[in-house]
C-alpha positions, 0 to 999 in steps of 0.5 A, a space after each residue: 273817728 270823732 264826728 264833727 259838729 255841725 256849724 249853726 248858721 243864719 243869713 242876714 239880709 236875703 235879697 238878691 244875693 243873701 237868697 243864694 247864701 240860703 240855698 247853698 248853706 241848705 245843701 251842705 253837710 257840715 251845716 245846720 241852716 238855722 234861720 234868716 233875718 231881713 228888715 223886709 219881714 215878708 221877704 224873710 218869711 217867704 225864705 224861711 218858709 220855702 227852706 223850712 227854717 226860722 224867720 227870726 224877728 230880731 238879732 237878740 232872738 238869733 244871736 243866741 242860736 248860731 255859731 256864725 252868720 252870712 251878713 248880706 246887707 247894704 254896706 252902710 250897715 255892715 259895721 253895725 250888723 258885724 259888730 253886733 255878731 262879733 261882740 257876741 263871739 260869733 264868726 261872720 262872713 261879710 259880703 264886700 266891701 267889708 264896711 264903709 271905712 277903713 276905721 271901721 274894718 280896723 275896729 271889726 278885725 280888733 274885735 274879732 281877734 279879741 273874741 277869737 272868731 273869724 271874719 271872712 269877706 265875700 270877694 268871690 272872684 278869689 274862688 273863680 275856677 279859672 284862677 286855680 291853675 295859677 296856683 302851681 306857678 310861681 308868680 312874680 308879675 311885673 304887669 297886670 291889665 284887668 278889666 271889669 265891665 257891665 251893662 247898667 242895672 239900678 243894683 249896686 248904684 248906691 256905691 261907686 263903681 270902684 267900691 261896687 266892681 273894681 274892689 274885686 280886681 283890687 283885691 286880686 291884684 293885692 292877692 297876686 303881687 307880693 308887695 306893698 303900694 307905692 303910688 296909685 293914679 286914678 280917674 273916672 267919670 259919672 254917667 248915669 248917676 251922681 256917683 262914678 260909673 266908670 274908673 281907671 286905676 294904675 297901681 305901682 307897687 314897691 317891687 315895680 310891679 304895676 296894675 292897671 285896673 278898668 271898671 264900668 257899669 255903662 258897657 253893652 256886654 259883661 267882661 271880666 278878663 285879666 292879663 298877667 305878664 312877667 319874665 318868661 310868662 304870660 297869662 290871660 283869664 277870661 273869668 266869664 268864659 272860664 278859659 285860662 291860657 298860659 304862654 311860657 318861653 323855655 330853653 330848647 332843652 327843657 321839657 314840659 309834657 303838660 304843654 304843646 310847644 308852638 315855636 322855636 327861636 334863637 335868642 342871644 345865641 340860645 334856642 328858646 321855645 314858646 309853650 302854649 298851655 290851656 289848662 282844663 277848667 272845672 266849672 263850679 260855683 264860686 259862691 258855693 265854695 266861698 261859703 264852704 271855705 267859711 265853714 271849713 275855717 270855723 271848723 279849723 280845717 282851712 283858712 279864710 282865703 279872703 280874711 278880714 285883713 285882706 277885705 280891709 286892705 282892698 277897702 283901703 285902696 279902693 278908698 284911695 282911688 275913689 278919693 283921687 278921682 273925686 279930687 281930679 273932678 273938683 280940679 284939686 
């Protein structure tokens, strides 16, 4: 059996999150972690020494020695950095949001397609193990209620809460509802920063589905929950606790050995049962499996769960929401 060549990877940006990219890559068997680069040379040097890898001084030196890079820099630099590596035919994993503007995202996707390289976007929530039981279900959600609340910290406040937190749930909603967006209503307020700190958006899809999404970075406790409603099915997920609960209405003569029958009722002359199921969730590091997906996609063993187009579409909806909030605040 032919041995698959290791993917040579470097991490660009080794701040709070970039350090975790380095840690996980260093432990993957199919990765050759070549080195790191950061504009803070002391931070970069420290990480390089810790993992016994190269501390690159510039992109030109780095690009000659890698097949791919993780780009974990501030959003404002995503386009410039990603474009350099895509132009040089390197695969890129870009932390979310993909870029600052949709036009920038479109340009990166065009370059990647032209050079036959991958873009993966770091919407890490797609790899949350609490979502995995949904893969076995036929989902046609009519209503989604999503909450993402967090205590205030200075990290991430360089962008509005819509692009910092809500964009995760926009991506989730777009992945769960197989339909184009028809209309969006949104509002928000600034509390601790000059930007939007609390936001709510109501997204209506062309198939009639609705997603109601609330995000806040001014909360006492972290909350990350989703409720999904459709015909004969209700699902609730607590991402932080890794708890998924599934309620299904079924005819009384149907059997489901995995579920526990909780009730029997008469509806329109037919006996119906409500089944409750709480699947076992195997805890795992979502970032680790996001990076595994990236590497396996480069080796053509998988496809990116969140490709460049998915990242671009989430950004487009986020920008519409952000602009509607600003228009509302300005009284238009």
